[in-house]
C-alpha positions in Angstrom: -17.8 -17.7 -27.4 -19.6 -15.0 -29.4 -21.5 -12.5 -27.5 -24.1 -9.7 -28.1 -22.2 -6.5 -28.6 -23.3 -2.9 -28.7 -26.0 -1.7 -31.2 -24.9 -2.4 -34.7 -22.1 -4.7 -33.6 -23.9 -7.9 -32.7 -22.1 -11.3 -32.6 -18.6 -9.8 -32.5 -16.3 -12.2 -30.6 -14.8 -10.6 -27.5 -11.5 -12.0 -28.5 -11.5 -10.4 -32.0 -9.6 -7.2 -32.1 -9.6 -4.9 -35.0 -6.0 -4.0 -35.9 -4.8 -0.5 -36.7 -1.4 1.2 -36.9 -0.7 1.4 -33.2 0.5 -1.5 -31.1 1.0 -1.8 -27.4 3.4 -4.6 -26.5 2.4 -7.5 -28.5 -1.3 -6.6 -28.5 -2.6 -4.9 -31.7 -5.3 -2.2 -31.2 -7.3 0.3 -33.1 -7.1 3.8 -31.7 -10.6 5.1 -31.3 -10.9 8.8 -32.4 -14.6 9.5 -32.4 -14.9 8.6 -36.0 -12.4 11.2 -37.1 -9.4 10.3 -39.1 -5.8 11.3 -38.4 -6.2 12.2 -34.7 -4.4 9.2 -33.1 -1.4 10.7 -31.3 1.8 10.2 -33.1 4.8 8.8 -31.2 2.8 7.5 -28.2 3.4 3.8 -28.8 5.2 2.6 -25.6 8.4 0.9 -26.5 9.1 3.4 -29.3 11.3 6.4 -29.5 9.0 8.7 -27.4 8.9 6.3 -24.5 12.6 5.7 -24.6 13.3 9.4 -24.4 10.9 9.8 -21.5 12.4 6.9 -19.6 15.9 8.4 -19.9 14.9 11.7 -18.4 14.3 10.5 -14.9 14.5 7.3 -12.9 11.2 5.6 -11.9 11.8 6.3 -8.2 13.8 9.0 -6.7 14.7 8.4 -3.1 12.7 8.1 0.1 9.6 10.3 0.5 6.1 10.4 1.9 4.0 10.6 -1.2 1.6 13.6 -1.5 -1.1 13.2 -4.1 -4.7 12.9 -5.2 -7.1 11.1 -7.4 -7.1 12.8 -10.8 -9.8 12.6 -13.4 -8.6 14.3 -16.6 -11.1 12.3 -18.6 -13.8 14.6 -17.2 -12.1 17.6 -18.8 -11.1 16.3 -22.3 -13.2 19.1 -23.9 -11.1 21.7 -22.1 -7.4 20.7 -22.7 -6.1 23.9 -21.1 -7.3 22.5 -17.7 -4.4 19.9 -17.8 -1.8 22.6 -18.1 -3.4 24.6 -15.3 -3.6 21.5 -13.1 0.1 20.8 -13.6 1.0 24.3 -12.6 -1.1 24.1 -9.4 0.1 20.6 -8.5 3.6 21.8 -8.3 2.5 24.7 -6.1 0.7 22.2 -3.8 3.8 19.9 -3.6 1.8 17.1 -5.3 4.2 14.5 -6.5 1.8 11.5 -7.1 -1.6 11.2 -8.7 -3.9 8.2 -9.1 -5.3 7.9 -12.7 -7.9 5.9 -14.4 -10.0 4.7 -11.4 -13.3 5.0 -13.3 -12.0 5.6 -16.8 -13.3 2.5 -18.6 -15.8 4.4 -20.8 -13.1 6.9 -21.7 -10.6 4.2 -22.7 -13.1 1.8 -24.4 -16.1 3.9 -25.5 -17.3 1.0 -27.7 -16.5 -2.6 -27.4 -13.2 -3.3 -29.1 -12.5 0.4 -29.9 -9.8 1.9 -27.9 -8.9 5.5 -27.0 -5.6 5.8 -25.2 -4.3 9.0 -26.7 -5.6 11.2 -23.9 -4.1 9.0 -21.3 -0.8 8.9 -23.2 -0.7 12.7 -23.2 -1.6 13.0 -19.5 1.0 10.4 -18.4 3.7 12.1 -20.5 2.9 15.6 -19.1 2.8 14.4 -15.5 6.2 12.7 -16.0 7.7 15.8 -17.6 6.6 17.7 -14.5 8.1 15.2 -12.0 4.8 13.7 -10.9 4.5 9.9 -10.7 1.4 7.9 -11.4 -0.5 5.2 -9.6 -2.4 3.7 -12.5 -5.8 2.1 -11.8 -7.5 -0.8 -13.4 -11.0 0.6 -14.2 -13.2 -2.4 -13.2 -15.0 -0.5 -10.4 -17.4 1.0 -12.8 -18.4 -0.6 -16.2 -19.5 1.4 -19.3 -23.2 1.5 -20.2 -22.5 -0.4 -23.5 -21.0 -3.3 -21.5 -24.0 -3.6 -19.2 -26.4 -3.4 -22.2 -24.5 -5.9 -24.2 -23.9 -8.4 -21.4 -26.6 -7.9 -18.7 -25.4 -11.1 -17.0 -22.5 -9.0 -15.6 -24.8 -7.0 -13.4 -25.4 -8.1 -9.8 -28.4 -9.9 -8.5 -29.6 -8.8 -5.1 -30.4 -11.0 -2.2 -34.1 -11.0 -3.1 -33.1 -12.4 -6.5 -33.7 -9.2 -8.6 -31.1 -8.3 -11.2 -29.9 -4.7 -10.9 -30.2 -2.2 -13.7 -27.1 -0.5 -15.0 -25.8 2.2 -12.7 -23.6 3.1 -9.7 -20.2 1.6 -8.9 -19.3 -2.0 -8.0 -22.5 -3.2 -9.6 -20.9 -6.3 -11.2 -20.7 -10.0 -10.6 -17.2 -11.3 -9.6 -18.2 -14.8 -10.7 -19.2 -13.8 -14.2 -16.8 -15.3 -16.8 -17.8 -12.5 -19.2 -17.0 -9.7 -16.8 -13.7 -11.4 -15.8 -12.8 -11.7 -19.5 -13.6 -8.1 -20.3 -11.8 -6.8 -17.2 -8.7 -8.9 -17.9 -8.6 -7.6 -21.5 -8.6 -3.9 -20.6 -6.2 -4.5 -17.6 -3.8 -6.3 -20.0 -4.0 -3.5 -22.5 -3.2 -0.9 -19.9 -0.3 -2.9 -18.5 1.2 -3.7 -22.0 0.9 -0.1 -23.1 2.4 1.6 -20.0 4.7 -1.1 -18.7 7.8 0.9 -19.5 6.4 4.3 -18.9 8.7 6.1 -16.4 5.8 7.8 -14.7 4.3 4.5 -13.6 4.8 4.1 -9.8 2.3 1.4 -8.9 -1.0 -0.3 -9.8 -4.3 0.6 -8.1 -6.4 -2.5 -8.6 -10.1 -1.6 -9.0 -11.7 0.4 -6.3 -12.9 -0.4 -2.8 -13.9 -4.0 -3.5 -17.2 -4.7 -1.8 -20.7 -6.0 -2.3 -22.1 -9.4 -3.3 -24.1 -11.0 -6.1 -26.7 -13.7 -5.8 -27.1 -14.7 -9.4 -27.2 -18.3 -10.7 -23.5 -18.3 -11.4 -22.8 -17.3 -7.8 -25.2 -19.9 -6.5 -23.3 -22.6 -8.4 -20.0 -21.3 -7.3 -21.2 -21.2 -3.7 -22.3 -24.8 -3.8 -18.8 -25.8 -5.2 -17.2 -23.8 -2.3 -19.3 -25.7 0.2 -18.7 -29.1 -1.4 -14.9 -28.4 -1.2 -15.2 -27.3 2.4 -17.4 -30.0 3.8 -17.2 -32.9 1.4 -20.6 -34.2 2.2 -24.1 -32.9 3.0 -24.0 -34.9 6.2 -21.1 -32.8 7.4 -22.7 -29.6 6.2 -25.9 -30.4 8.0 -24.0 -31.1 11.2 -22.0 -27.9 10.9 -25.1 -25.7 10.3 -27.2 -27.6 12.9 -30.0 -28.0 10.3 -32.0 -30.4 12.4 -33.4 -27.3 14.0 -36.6 -26.2 12.3 -36.4 -29.1 9.9 -33.8 -27.4 7.6 -31.9 -30.5 6.6 -30.5 -30.4 3.1 -30.7 -33.7 1.1 -29.4 -32.3 -2.3 -26.7 -29.7 -3.0 -29.1 -27.9 -5.3 -31.3 -27.1 -2.3 -28.6 -24.8 -0.9 -29.2 -21.1 -1.7 -27.5 -18.0 -0.4 -29.2 -16.1 2.4 -32.2 -14.1 1.4 -35.0 -12.1 3.0 -37.3 -14.1 0.8 -35.8 -17.4 1.9 -33.4 -18.6 4.5 -32.1 -16.0 7.0 -32.0 -18.0 10.3 -29.1 -20.5 9.7 -26.0 -18.7 11.1 -23.6 -21.3 9.6 -25.0 -20.6 6.2 -24.7 -16.8 6.7 -21.1 -17.2 7.9 -20.1 -19.4 5.0 -21.8 -17.1 2.5 -19.7 -14.2 3.8 -16.5 -16.3 3.6 -17.5 -17.3 0.0 -18.0 -13.6 -1.0 -14.5 -12.9 0.3 -13.1 -15.8 -1.7 -14.9 -14.6 -4.9 -13.6 -11.0 -4.3 -10.1 -12.2 -3.9 -10.3 -14.4 -7.0 -11.4 -11.5 -9.0 -8.7 -9.2 -7.5 -6.1 -11.9 -8.2 -7.2 -12.1 -11.8 -6.7 -8.4 -12.1 -3.3 -8.5 -10.4 -2.2 -11.4 -12.7 -3.2 -9.3 -15.8 -1.0 -6.4 -14.9 1.9 -8.4 -13.3 2.2 -10.3 -16.6 3.6 -7.1 -18.1 5.0 -5.4 -15.0 6.2 -8.0 -12.5 8.3 -5.5 -10.6 5.6 -2.8 -10.2 3.8 -2.8 -6.9 0.1 -3.5 -6.7 -2.4 -2.3 -4.1 -6.1 -1.9 -3.7 -7.8 0.7 -1.6 -9.5 -0.8 1.4 -11.8 0.8 4.0 -10.3 0.1 7.4 -12.5 -2.1 9.6 -15.1 -2.4 6.8 -17.3 -5.4 7.6 -18.2 -6.8 4.1 -14.8 -8.2 3.0 -12.3 -10.1 5.2 -9.3 -8.0 4.4 -6.7 -10.3 6.0 -7.6 -12.8 3.3 -6.9 -10.2 0.5 -3.7 -8.9 2.0 -1.2 -11.6 0.9 -1.9 -10.8 -2.8 -0.9 -7.2 -2.4 2.5 -5.6 -2.4 1.3 -2.7 -0.3 -1.8 -2.3 1.8 -3.7 0.9 1.2 -6.9 2.5 2.5 -9.4 5.2 2.2 -10.4 7.1 5.4 -12.7 10.1 6.0 -12.7 10.8 9.7 -15.9 12.5 10.8 -14.3 15.6 12.3 -16.8 17.7 14.3 -19.0 14.7 15.1 -17.3 14.4 18.5 -14.2 15.9 20.2 -11.1 15.9 18.0 -9.4 13.4 20.3 -12.4 11.0 20.1 -12.5 11.1 16.3 -8.7 10.8 16.1 -8.7 7.7 18.2 -11.2 6.1 15.9 -9.1 7.1 12.9 -6.0 5.7 14.5 -7.8 2.3 15.0 -8.6 2.2 11.3 -5.1 3.0 10.3 -3.7 0.3 12.6 -6.2 -2.3 11.1 -4.8 -1.7 7.6 -1.1 -1.3 8.7 -1.3 -4.6 10.5 -2.5 -6.5 7.4 1.1 -6.7 6.2 3.0 -5.2 9.2 4.7 -2.8 6.9 4.0 0.9 6.0 0.7 1.4 4.1 -0.6 4.0 1.8 -3.4 6.4 2.6 -5.0 6.5 -0.9 -8.0 8.7 -0.1 -8.9 11.3 2.4 -10.6 14.6 2.0 -8.7 17.9 2.0 -11.8 19.7 3.3 -15.3 18.0 3.5 -17.3 15.0 2.4 -20.6 15.1 0.5 -22.0 11.7 1.4 -22.2 12.0 5.2 -25.1 13.3 7.2 -23.2 16.5 7.8 -20.5 17.7 5.4 -18.4 19.4 8.0 -15.4 21.5 7.0 -12.1 21.0 8.6 -11.2 24.0 10.8 -7.8 25.6 10.3 -4.9 23.3 11.4 -7.0 20.1 11.4 -5.9 19.0 8.0 -2.3 19.1 9.0 -2.9 17.3 12.3 -5.2 14.6 10.8 -2.9 13.8 7.9 0.2 13.7 10.0 -1.7 11.3 12.3 -1.9 8.9 9.4 1.9 9.2 8.8 2.4 8.6 12.5 0.5 5.4 12.3 2.6 4.1 9.4 1.3 5.7 6.2 3.9 6.4 3.6 1.5 8.5 1.6 -1.2 11.2 2.0 -3.5 11.2 -1.0 -6.8 12.8 -1.5 -10.1 12.3 -3.2 -9.9 14.5 -5.2 -7.7 16.9 -7.0 -10.4 18.9 -8.8 -14.1 19.0 -8.0 -16.4 17.6 -10.7 -18.8 20.0 -12.3 -21.7 17.6 -11.9 -22.8 14.1 -10.9 -22.8 12.3 -7.6 -19.7 13.8 -5.9 -19.7 17.3 -7.2 -19.8 18.8 -3.7 -17.2 16.5 -2.3 -14.0 18.2 -1.0 -11.1 18.7 -3.4 -7.9 20.6 -3.5 -9.2 22.7 -6.4 -12.8 23.8 -6.0 -15.2 25.1 -8.5 -13.4 28.5 -8.4 -10.7 26.8 -10.3 -7.7 28.5 -8.7 -5.3 28.2 -5.8 -6.3 31.2 -3.8 -8.2 29.3 -1.2 -7.7 28.2 2.4 -7.9 24.5 1.5 -5.2 24.9 -1.2 -2.9 26.8 1.2 -3.3 24.2 3.9 -2.7 21.4 1.4 0.4 23.1 0.1 1.7 23.6 3.6 1.2 20.0 4.4 3.0 19.0 1.2 5.9 21.1 2.3 6.0 19.4 5.7 5.8 16.0 4.2 8.8 16.9 2.1 10.8 17.3 5.3 9.8 13.9 6.5 11.2 11.8 3.6 13.5 9.8 5.9 10.5 8.5 7.8 9.3 6.6 4.8 9.8 2.9 5.2 10.2 3.0 8.9 7.8 0.9 10.9 5.4 1.1 13.8 6.0 -1.8 16.1 3.0 -2.4 18.5 4.0 -3.0 22.1 0.5 -4.2 22.7 -2.1 -5.8 20.4 -5.9 -6.0 20.2 -7.5 -9.0 18.5 -10.0 -8.0 15.9 -11.3 -10.7 13.6 -13.8 -10.5 10.7 -15.3 -14.0 11.4 -15.7 -13.2 15.0 -17.5 -9.9 14.2 -19.7 -11.5 11.6 -20.7 -14.3 14.1 -21.4 -11.9 16.9 -23.4 -9.4 14.8 -25.4 -12.2 13.1 -26.3 -14.1 16.3 -29.9 -14.1 17.5 -29.2 -12.9 21.0 -28.2 -12.4 23.7 -29.1 -8.8 22.8 -29.9 -6.9 19.6 -27.0 -4.5 19.8 -23.9 -6.5 20.6 -21.4 -3.6 20.8 -18.5 -5.7 19.5 -16.7 -3.1 17.5 -17.4 -0.4 20.0 -15.9 -2.6 22.7 -12.7 -3.4 20.7 -12.2 0.3 20.2 -12.6 1.0 23.9 -9.8 -1.4 24.7 -7.7 0.1 21.9 -8.2 3.6 23.2 -7.3 2.6 26.7 -4.0 1.1 25.6 -3.2 4.0 23.3 -3.8 6.4 26.2 -0.7 4.9 27.8 1.5 6.2 25.0 1.8 2.8 23.4 1.8 1.8 19.7 -1.0 -0.7 19.4 -1.4 -3.3 16.7 -4.9 -4.4 15.6 -4.4 -8.0 14.5 -6.6 -10.9 13.4 -6.6 -14.2 15.3 -4.0 -16.0 13.2 -1.1 -13.5 13.5 1.9 -14.1 15.7 1.7 -12.9 19.4 5.0 -13.5 20.9 6.4 -9.9 20.7 3.6 -8.2 22.5 3.7 -7.2 26.2 -0.1 -7.3 26.4 -2.7 -8.9 24.2 -6.3 -7.8 24.6 -9.0 -10.2 23.2 -12.4 -8.5 24.0 -15.5 -10.5 23.2 -13.7 -13.5 21.7 -17.0 -15.1 20.9 -15.8 -17.3 18.0 -12.7 -19.4 18.7 -11.0 -20.8 15.6 -9.2 -24.1 15.6 -5.7 -23.6 17.0 -6.4 -20.2 18.6 -6.7 -21.4 22.2 -3.3 -23.2 21.8 -1.7 -20.1 20.4 -2.9 -18.0 23.3 -1.7 -20.6 25.8 1.8 -20.6 24.1 1.9 -16.8 24.3 1.0 -16.7 28.0 3.4 -19.6 28.9 6.3 -17.4 27.7 5.4 -14.5 29.9 2.6 -12.8 28.0 -0.3 -11.0 29.6 -3.7 -11.8 28.1 -6.9 -10.1 28.8 -10.2 -11.8 28.0 -13.7 -10.5 28.6 -17.3 -11.6 28.9 -19.0 -13.3 25.9 -15.8 -15.2 25.0 -15.3 -18.9 24.1 -18.9 -19.4 23.0 -18.8 -20.9 19.5 -16.6 -22.6 17.0 -16.0 -21.5 13.4 -19.5 -22.7 12.4 -21.2 -20.9 15.2 -21.9 -24.1 17.1 -21.8 -23.6 20.9 -19.0 -25.3 22.8 -20.2 -28.0 25.2 -19.0 -28.5 28.7 -19.2 -24.9 30.0 -18.0 -21.5 28.8 -15.6 -20.0 27.9 -15.2 -23.3 26.1 -11.6 -24.0 24.9 -10.4 -20.9 26.9 -11.8 -22.1 30.2 -8.6 -23.7 31.5 -6.5 -20.7 30.4 -8.9 -18.2 32.1 -9.3 -20.4 35.2 -13.0 -19.6 35.4 -16.4 -21.2 34.6 -19.0 -18.9 33.2 -22.4 -19.9 34.4 -24.7 -17.1 33.1 -24.6 -14.0 31.0 -26.9 -11.1 32.0 -27.6 -8.2 29.6 -28.7 -4.8 30.9 -31.2 -2.3 29.6 -29.7 1.1 28.4 -30.7 2.8 31.6 -29.2 0.1 33.9 -25.7 0.2 35.3 -23.6 -2.2 37.2 -20.6 -1.6 39.5 -17.1 -3.0 39.6 -15.6 -2.9 43.1 -12.0 -3.7 43.7 -11.0 -6.3 46.3 -9.2 -4.8 49.3 -6.1 -7.0 48.8 -5.9 -7.3 45.0 -2.6 -8.1 43.3 -2.3 -5.0 41.2 -3.3 -2.5 43.9 -6.3 -0.9 42.2 -8.7 0.8 44.5 -12.2 2.2 43.7 -15.6 1.6 42.3 -16.4 1.9 38.5 -19.5 1.5 36.4 -20.3 -1.3 34.0 -23.1 -1.7 31.4 -24.7 -3.9 28.8 -23.1 -7.2 29.8 -22.5 -8.8 33.2 -21.4 -12.4 33.6 -21.9 -14.7 36.6 -18.5 -16.6 36.8 -16.9 -19.0 39.2 -13.2 -19.1 39.8 -11.5 -22.4 39.3 -7.8 -21.7 39.4 -8.1 -17.9 39.1 -7.9 -15.3 41.9 -10.6 -12.7 42.4 -9.3 -9.1 41.9 -12.7 -7.2 41.8 -16.4 -8.1 42.2 -19.8 -6.9 41.0 -21.3 -4.3 43.2 -25.0 -4.4 42.3 -28.1 -6.7 41.8 -28.3 -10.3 42.9 -24.7 -11.0 41.7 -23.3 -8.5 44.1 -20.0 -9.8 45.5 -19.5 -12.3 42.7 -16.2 -12.0 40.6 -16.0 -9.2 38.1 -12.2 -9.4 37.4 -10.0 -12.4 37.9 -6.4 -13.3 37.3 -4.9 -16.7 36.5 -1.2 -17.4 36.6 -0.2 -19.6 33.7 3.5 -20.6 33.6 5.5 -17.3 33.2 2.5 -15.2 32.2 -1.1 -14.4 33.4 -4.6 -14.3 32.1 -7.1 -11.7 33.2 -10.8 -12.2 32.8 -13.2 -9.2 32.8 -16.8 -10.3 33.4 -18.5 -7.0 32.6 -18.4 -4.2 30.0 -16.4 -1.7 32.1 -16.2 2.0 31.7 -13.0 3.3 29.9 -11.6 4.9 33.1 -11.4 1.4 34.6 -9.8 0.0 31.4 -7.1 2.7 31.5 -6.2 2.0 35.1 -6.3 -1.8 34.5 -4.1 -1.7 31.4 -1.7 0.7 33.2 -1.2 -1.8 35.9 -0.8 -4.7 33.5 1.8 -2.6 31.6 3.8 -2.1 34.8 3.8 -5.9 35.2 5.0 -6.3 31.7 7.8 -3.8 32.1 9.0 -5.7 35.2 9.0 -8.9 33.2 10.8 -7.3 30.3 8.5 -9.1 27.9 9.1 -6.9 24.8 11.6 -8.4 22.4 12.6 -5.2 20.5 13.0 -2.6 23.3 11.6 -1.6 26.7 7.9 -1.3 27.3 6.7 1.5 29.6 3.9 3.9 30.1 4.6 7.3 28.6 2.8 10.0 30.6 1.1 12.4 28.3 -1.5 15.2 28.7 -5.0 13.8 28.2 -5.4 15.4 24.7 -2.0 14.5 23.3 -1.5 11.4 21.1 1.9 9.9 20.7 3.0 7.4 18.0 6.5 6.1 17.2 8.0 4.9 14.0 11.4 3.2 14.1 14.2 1.8 12.0 17.4 0.2 13.3 19.0 3.5 14.0 16.4 6.2 14.8 13.0 6.7 16.3 10.5 9.2 15.1 8.1 10.5 17.8 4.9 12.0 16.5 3.1 14.3 19.0 -0.3 15.7 18.2 -2.3 17.9 20.5 -6.0 17.3 19.8 -7.1 19.7 22.6 -8.1 23.3 22.6 -5.4 24.5 24.9 -1.6 24.8 24.6 0.2 22.1 26.4 3.7 21.0 27.3 5.0 17.4 26.8 8.2 15.7 27.7 10.0 14.4 24.6 13.4 12.8 23.9 16.3 14.9 22.9 16.8 15.1 19.2 15.7 17.2 16.2 12.2 18.4 15.6 12.0 17.6 11.8 9.1 19.9 10.7 10.7 23.0 12.2 14.3 21.9 11.9 15.2 22.9 15.5 16.6 21.0 18.4 14.4 19.3 21.0 15.9 19.4 24.4 13.4 17.2 26.2 10.4 19.4 26.1 7.8 20.5 23.5 5.1 23.2 23.6 2.2 22.2 21.4 -0.5 24.7 20.4 -4.1 23.5 19.9 -4.0 21.1 16.9 -0.2 21.4 17.0 2.1 18.7 15.8 5.7 17.8 16.2 8.0 15.1 14.9 11.1 14.4 16.9 13.9 12.3 15.5 16.0 10.7 18.2 18.7 8.0 18.3 17.3 4.5 19.0 18.2 3.9 22.7 16.3 2.4 25.6 16.4 5.8 27.3 14.2 7.5 24.8 12.0 4.6 23.7 
């Protein structure tokens, strides 16, 4: 299909390529040289003599290591070629062994439609390889060139109010657009063909932070097809969306539109299915890009940088297409205590790690500050080391930064970088980055080892969408905050904690926490029952078992399909004003021997035990004396139901008691489960292989502290550990110990 090209090049077919002297793979291209003749670089054709010589100098991979790298944008400095050589010199000083190239380089690679400029990238790839630096090469679809948007405006997104965007910003393109898919596949294929055999190529970085949605006509048509495939008939769709309410019944598929502030916003089933559709379209576009590069490089790993618990895209749906999960994370150091910020960061790391249950890559973090947050706070001395080693402790096999060198202008010119506007290495940020690189060099044997969670927290995208989109029972639902509270309570016991979606296996966990399990998918109740039957300990909370996957309320009493498992019937749910507090009072003869009174807030349920025993009661208001915590024996295991949003002090005590129960039952399949007593400000994470365990200790406090540790070798200092460590403020230690029950 012929399209409208750039000015002066109308009606050029997208599939027509002008041939020149250079070839990449089997794809003929014309090297663009700004209109000048004779400047195409000689000897850069991959597959030729130059590439063969490069490939012979060094293997593609060289042993186990924790990668240390940064996003690199040499296309911003093409008019100052001496910058490249200076960068290479300083990268070696900083112990940088990996860079990500080409993330937003489309305009530099294809400055006009069908005209290609690869010589600068050839030169950079070659020089990086010659200096022992490997490349994660990006597909550039995250930001399209101006010529492309001008030539094909249909690739630009349409907002929910049905206005087409102008050219600008990132991720401003329609995943459904056949034109954008074709243009993206073409440039991805050219990159893959050209650099398939380049020895610097380590992996593919597919696009950048996939997010956003488009409401154009193409997306509306695709959405209707998605719904037709899911429901089969309008009758089933109307039933699932409960459209008899407010006379919203659809009688023709063409009547269905995506949610809009100018149209339908009140049908929760529509909103949920739209979010699921957006994920489907995102994955289809990503899979197209992966297919383009895998056609030439089937053995090269692919990844895409995700954003932790980011709400817009259901990451567990994307994960199967990736060889490695990776993420960007910018902890907001200074916004709260270091330990509080670190616990939130740990949650994000564990979300991404658990997508594939293998080590992940930290693709972006800042070596100093951010520019897009309300406050661009610098990291104090020592915080960079502690924060990055925390990522490794949670399963990262890389520490990489945005960015290597600060841009002179544009949107992120003030964002942190290893090399600032001074242009040299004589800075605190550079020194601390280089010191971390040296430490990572000592931890190479940790690469590939895994973090096995002894406990798990259920965190599901559909559940979060449904809770946050529901009209009531209160405006702020606090779902994610609540999940993080339960995560922190478990982590405080010295446990590795997995953050998993509702479809993942449960059998190896001593404890599974499922806070606010509002939406219960088909088969989930049965999976939880099977887990508990074999000796598992499950904790459920208020606002659970309310709706099915379409947000239709279960009939017959809450918590719906979880009612028998929990052994309680929920009659009512009360929500509290911010200034109100409840009380949780332990029963005198409770089974886990907890004693005291704790506060509760936001949610209080009125529940009736059916087969469950009462362990604690509410201590305020008209529901004083009614159950606040129950336990229900279920075959070899037990189910605990918490009928209020309890303070974290209570959660820590409760999980400590449940962990003691689990240890007695010897539930864990891959080693013992026990509480590890730590100073309040110390975080412990453990990575393991079949022979060794690696204990990562980080002191997030302001005082020196002493911790008990297994006997072994402290890897960062190279000295023996004889059972005790002294950690300075923001101090870190990594102890390697033999894998035995005694030191688990």
